[in-house]
C-alpha positions, 0 to 999 in steps of 0.5 A: 500500500505504501508503494501505491501511495508514493506512485499516486503522490508522484503523479500529483507532483507531476500534475503540479508541474504540468499545471504550473507550466500553463501559467507561463504562456509567455515563457519559451520552452527553452527557458522552462527547461533551462530553469527546471534543469538548473533547480534539478541539477543543484538538488541532484548534484548535492545528492550525488556528492552526498552519496560519494558518486562519480557524476560522470558515470561509467557508461558515458555514451549511453548516459549522454544518449539518455540525456539527449533523448530525454531533452528532446522528449521534454522539449516536445512535451513542454511545448504541447502542454503550453499549446494543447489542453492539459489532459490531451498533452499528458495522455499523448506523453503516456504513449511512451511505454509503447515506444519503450517496449519496441525499442527495448525489443529492438536494442536490448533483446527484451521480449514482450507479450503477443497481445501487446500489438492489440493494446497498441492498436487500441491506443492508436485508435484513441489518437485517431479519434482525437483528430476526427472532425465532423459527424460520422463518416462525413468527418475526416482526419485533420492532422494537428501538428501539435498532436504529431509533436506530442507523439514524437515527444513520446517516442523520444521519451521512450528511447530515453527510458530504454537507455535507463533500462540499459544503464541499470547494470552499469550506473547508479540511479543517482547518476542516471538522474543527474545526467538529464539536467547536466545535458539539458542545461547546455542544450537549452541555454542558447534558446533561452538566451535568444528567446529570453523573457525576464520573469516577474517575481511571481514567474520566478516563484513558478519556475522554482516550483517547476524545478522543485516539484519535478525533483519531488516527483522523481524521488516519490517515483523511485520510492514507489518502485522500491516498496512494491513490484512493477506489476502492482505499481506501474498501472497507478502511474497513469492515474496522472491523466486523471489529475490532469483532466480534473485540474484542466477542467476545474482550475484552467477551465479547459473544455474537452469534448465527449469525443476527445474524452473517449479518445483519451479513454481508449489511449489509457485503456490500451496502455493499461491493458498492455502493462497488465498483459506484459506483467503477466507475460514476464511472470510466466517467463520467470516461472518457466525459468 
């Protein structure tokens, strides 16, 4: 039960971050990432030094790739949060486990359940439904570049998570966490300088909240998986989309159509079913071995 508590707490912290970004519409994506990374870097660096770890790690090539892919995924994600309804942007990001599974199969040789492609189709149907305009067959697909960007961000995040899975055997979690802000800071700095917007006192506070709550979310996420098995904990991560919908509806006054809600539900259904089937598959593999 403690593991479930921490995963729900993590989702709440992430929801605070996503909501706070909505109150910074004049801030560039680069500036948001730069300040988010700066706060996270300071906190992570202090933690790594406290543990006596080497901040540069062992498998530096993979660590660098994890940082670059994470930066690309976060850049796309933050931009869609600024431009799309919160629940839609968050749910698109939740497609990243599909890409993680595919990339892990391609690059790490990990096997997955045969039922997973069906689950992916359910999620893809939800994405298509988000884009369907008009009534019945008289409507049509109007592809919004922002949706495409959200999918691309999920793909980059999936690759970043694949790198994390590979790094488990070579580097500590503290070093892996450290590498993202260490890479994201210099990559986001040029865009921050070019598109600099001087924050007000209130905006400085919001930027600090984004960095702090991101760090708290990561700590809670790590704590959750240390207290329970992935099979019991993972599904609850997707409760974050419920937080996003509630916050977007009641605090940001966003209006999402019934059709969009059904699309969101399909995406989440496909992801959750995929997690359940994959967990069962992995348990059978362990039993056979």
